Each structure stands twice: as C-alpha cells, then as structure tokens.
C-alpha positions, -999 to +999 in steps of 0.1 A: +000+000-001+014+033-012+015+057+020+012+094+010+017+119+038+015+157+039+049+173+051+061+204+067+085+222+045+097+255+033+094+269-001+120+291-018+114+329-011+099+345-045+129+371-044+154+342-045+139+320-076+168+332-099+195+324-075+187+293-051+168+267-072+195+244-089+197+233-125+193+194-130+226+180-116+228+150-140+224+173-170+257+193-163+293+179-166+315+188-134+328+221-154+295+232-161+285+228-124+319+249-113+308+277-139+272+276-128+284+280-091+308+307-098+278+329-112+252+315-086+271+310-054+238+307-034+224+281-058+214+248-042+237+231-064+268+240-038+248+216-012+244+186-037+281+180-042+293+147-055+328+127-061+328+140-097+329+177-083+364+172-070+388+194-087+410+174-113+439+155-095+424+158-062+411+129-041+372+130-030+374+138+007+339+127+019+343+146+054+355+178+039+327+174+014+300+173+040+315+200+059+312+222+025+277+210+017+267+221+056+284+254+051+266+260+019+233+252+033+238+274+062+248+303+040+216+298+019+193+296+048+209+325+068+206+346+036+169+341+037+166+322+005+135+302+020+104+312+037+091+300+070+081+263+078+046+255+067+021+234+082+020+199+068+004+200+034+006+185+000+018+205-030+010+205-066+043+213-086+039+218-125+071+218-147+067+233-182+096+233-209+099+231-245+060+225-248+061+196-224+043+201-193+037+177-161+020+179-130+035+164-100+017+159-065+044+165-039+043+149-004+060+122+017+061+086+007+071+061+033+105+045+031+086+010+040+071+014+007+106+013-010+116-014+013+087-036+006+085-033-030+053-007-033+077+015-048+093-004-076+129+005-091+141+001-128+179+007-125+205-007-106+225+017-084+259+032-083+271+022-049+293+052-044+265+077-052+242+061-029+267+060-001+273+100-007+238+108-006+232+088+026+261+104+043+248+140+030+212+131+045+226+120+078+250+149+079+226+177+066+192+163+078+173+177+051+155+169+020+154+192-010+153+172-041+121+153-045+122+118-059+102+114-089+075+084-090+050+076-115+014+059-112-009+045-138-038+071-145-064+074-117-096+097-129-104+108-096-069+120-089-070+139-118-102+156-109-089+164-074-056+178-088-075+200-114-099+215-089-070+221-063-049+240-089-079+259-099-088+271-063-062+295-059-031+312-076+002+295-074+025+304-043+054+303-068+056+308-108+089+316-122+111+305-151+146+295-145+174+303-171+171+271-188+135+278-198+118+257-171+087+271-159+081+260-122+048+265-103+036+254-072+002+255-053-002+242-018-030+216-009-043+224+026-078+213+025-079+183+048-108+167+027-089+167-004-057+153+013-078+125+027-093+116-006-059+116-022-043+094+004-073+071-001-067+069-038-030+061-035-036+034-008-027+003-024-014+019-058+019+006-071+045+034-076+074+034-103+105+052-093+113+074-124+141+097-111+160+095-078+170+059-073+202+070-050+180+094-031+156+069-024+181+044-014+197+072+009+163+078+027+157+042+031+192+040+048+188+070+068+153+061+081+164+041+112+188+071+124+175+102+116+139+116+127+119+122+098+137+102+075+109+075+072+092+098+046+108+102+012+101+139-002+086+125-036+068+141-066+042+116-080+035+122-118+009+102-140+026+079-165+006+098-194+027+130-188+062+112-188+087+120-214+119+100-218+154+111-233+183+090-246+212+089-220+243+087-240+276+073-228+308+093-227+340+071-224+374+090-210+409+075-207+402+046-232+420+037-265+388+040-288+409+022-320+420-008-297+384-009-282+369-013-316+394-040-327+386-060-296+349-055-302+354-068-340+371-099-328+336-109-314+310-090-332+307-071-366+319-038-368+310-014-395+335+016-395+331+050-411+295+051-414+275+082-422+254+100-395+223+092-415+233+052-411+238+058-376+203+077-372+186+050-392+203+019-379+187-014-371+176-021-334+203-047-334+230-024-339+249-003-315+264+030-325+297+046-315+313+079-323+352+084-322+370+116-326+362+119-364+343+090-372+307+070-367+307+032-363+280+007-360+283-026-342+262-057-347+258-067-310+232-093-301+203-094-275+215-109-242+203-148-239+174-143-215+174-176-202+209-174-187+218-139-181+188-119-169+164-140-150+127-128-143+094-144-143+078-118-169+087-132-203+078-100-221+098-076-196+127-100-198+127-100-237+124-060-234+154-058-210+175-080-232+172-057-261+179-024-245+213-007-258+222+002-224+219-034-212+238-049-242+264-023-243+271-032-204+268-068-209+290-072-240+315-042-240+317-021-209+319-051-183+338-076-202+364-054-223+368-023-201+362-039-166+336-012-159+311-022-131+277-009-133+278+002-096+311+020-096+323+030-132+344+057-119+356+087-141+359+067-171+321+068-178+300+098-179+265+104-191+246+131-213+211+133-221+196+139-258+166+133-279+186+109-304+173+127-334+196+142-362+203+175-345+214+155-313+240+135-334+255+166-349+257+181-315+276+148-304+299+150-334+311+185-321+316+171-286+336+142-297+358+168-318+366+190-290+401+191-277+387+181-242+361+159-255+356+121-245+376+094-264+344+076-274+306+082-273+281+056-272+247+069-285+214+053-274+177+056-281+152+065-256+137+035-235+099+036-241+074+043-212+058+008-221+094-010-217+101+012-185+066+001-170+072-036-181+106-038-165+099-021-133+065-039-126+086-072-130+113-063-105+139-062-132+167-036-135+182-018-162+219-005-158+223+028-142+215+060-162+194+041-187+167+066-187+166+104-184+130+118-178+122+154-185+114+178-173+135+172-142+123+180-106+149+206-091+166+209-059+161+241-040+126+249-043+113+227-014+136+219+018+122+197+041+143+197+075+144+163+093 
C-alpha cells in the first residue's frame, strides 16, 4: 500500500527564485557545475556535491565535502532564501519546458514502501553515489530534491488535482534560466488530502528519477528522525517523457576497443550520420573523434543472464542498448562495473534525433572531448513500466525523464 503523507517544509522565497533553485545535476558536467556555481554562489547546487565535483587531480574527501555542503546550506538559509516552515500539506508542482508540461503531487512517501516493493525500481544503483547521498542526508538532515515517482492514471485523482490547482493562485511561479517554468500550489484542504491518500492507498508506484536519493532515505530512516518519509513528486505515466542517455568514455583507446569488439561482433567503421540515425535495432552506435561506427551486438540470452518471471519484460530488457552495451562491452572489455564506473564513464541526455547526433559530433571533436561516445535511443514508457513492474533492473542511467524536478525549490528539515 502506497503511504502518502502531507509534509512540513519551506518554499524558496520568490525573491530568490533566480539564484537558489538548482539546474538538473545530471544534465551538467562537473565543469558546467563549477561555472554555474561561480555565477550563482547561493545555488542549492553547492549543497548537492558529489565525487565528480572534486577538482581534477584531487582525491575526494567525504568528510570535507560534507562540511562544505553544510556550510553552503547554512549560507543559503541564513541569507533568507527560504520562507517559513509551513503546516503539513501536499503540493502541486507543475513543470513546463519546450512545450512539455507535467503536474506532480508532492508529499511524503514512506520508506517502508521502498523497502517492501510498493515503490518499484527500474535501474541498478551506483554504490558510491548512494553512499554519498546517505552521508549527506545524515549530516545535513534535510531533503530538497523530490524523488520522482509515477503511477497509472486514476481519474478521480486527476479531478482532485485539477480542482486544487484552479482553487487559488500559485504560491510560486517562475522561469529558470534554462527555460523551465515552475509553479507550486499548496494543498491544505483536509478533505482533498484525505481523498488523495485514499486513492493512492494500494497503488503501485514506479521510481522515475532519484534511485540513489531513495536508497539514501531508506538507509537513513533508522537513524534520522523524519527520514522515514521520502520527499516525493508523483507524476501520472501519461505525462512522462523520456530522453536517451548517451555514454561518454574517457581515458580509453577507442581504436583498440573497436578492434577488440570486432573480434567478437561485426563492426561497420566510418559510416554516415544518416546510417547511425536509421540504424537497425540490433545495432549499437559509437562515435570516435572523427568517425561514426555501427556494431552488430546481439540481444542478451534471456534464459541465462537476466532471469525474471515475466517473459515480455525480460525480452524487453535483453534488447535495450544500455543493457547490451554493459553486458558485452563495458563490463567484459573495459572492466567497468555498473555500480562503480569511476571517472571513465560519464553521461549526457539527448533526443537521439539528427540534430542531437550532430551536436555529439562537435562534442567528440573538441580538444577536451571524450575518447568515445556510445549513443542510445530513449527507452519507451511501455518498456520502462514492464521492466519496473517485473522487478527487473536496467543498468544505471538508462533513462532520463524530462522535465526534471529541481533541488532548492522545497526544503524539508528532518
């Protein structure tokens, strides 16, 4: 049974909406984040640091990072960036960008739902990232990045949310520098809250974004008061939009890797951009510094490698580009583990259309660009739900749902 609870939290002050709400962490490279923080020193991005944010050549010091995150949070709060603590409420949180809009219901979802499988995961975790976020939650005792969950359409919920949104003006309505419009409406009516809780009782929820934050909340629940609830944003499946999540390899010999792949699979070197864009589903695509390549990589044998009781979901998982890439290439040839790929592997979202591929050509050709880019197609919503509902797991960073919920709009003190 999904447990949805109203939460006490603070909203960013309207005077601070241009400074404190952070851009999407995974959408930025470490260098992008450094540049953004230089221009916005009181952004919540200063609080959510990770190992990849350590300057080049420096060893990540977890204790020092926590100290810096605490100091950053204190500076933001002391500057008055957040309003007063509000009475326990649910919230509507609408995100609109590039013609895509989604309406989220924000509240607390029980970590017990995560532990018992009422909240279903669809990706494996990176152990280091989960540990960093757990340490941050225990140290800072705040939640500010809602975990995005999705649910199948419930007509009664749609009516309740529409009525709540039309009952009053939003408490927040602003557009960030990347063109994302964010609107927030508090839901304080007890009858509406009770009705929403009733409709979600027994509802299966699928984790869309925030696997590592959810694991951190579950890990902190026994030692941190208030951490038994995960600050969550619930979005109906019909409003989800997923992007591709491309893989960038650094510090590898791309020519040697292609040769080794060719020993086992077919490699088609120096193909055109149109060949890549129109490639067969059985093919993987890679970009080196100055050329595109297609590779004939088979589906994973489902009877021996993936398991799972749902034949359809298992078959879907065996065909995914991220799964085949990890199983046949990144794991065996580069020894990159799913849960700890280190600095060798980075990620970037994209639409996987022709313009996106052209942009990746420029990234690969840059002096500081990756040595190799593996491009992927977006995972369909149907495949995502099938894999999640069957308790199967994709490799980390297989999906990139947009628009992203942001850090620094809500802050919940534990």
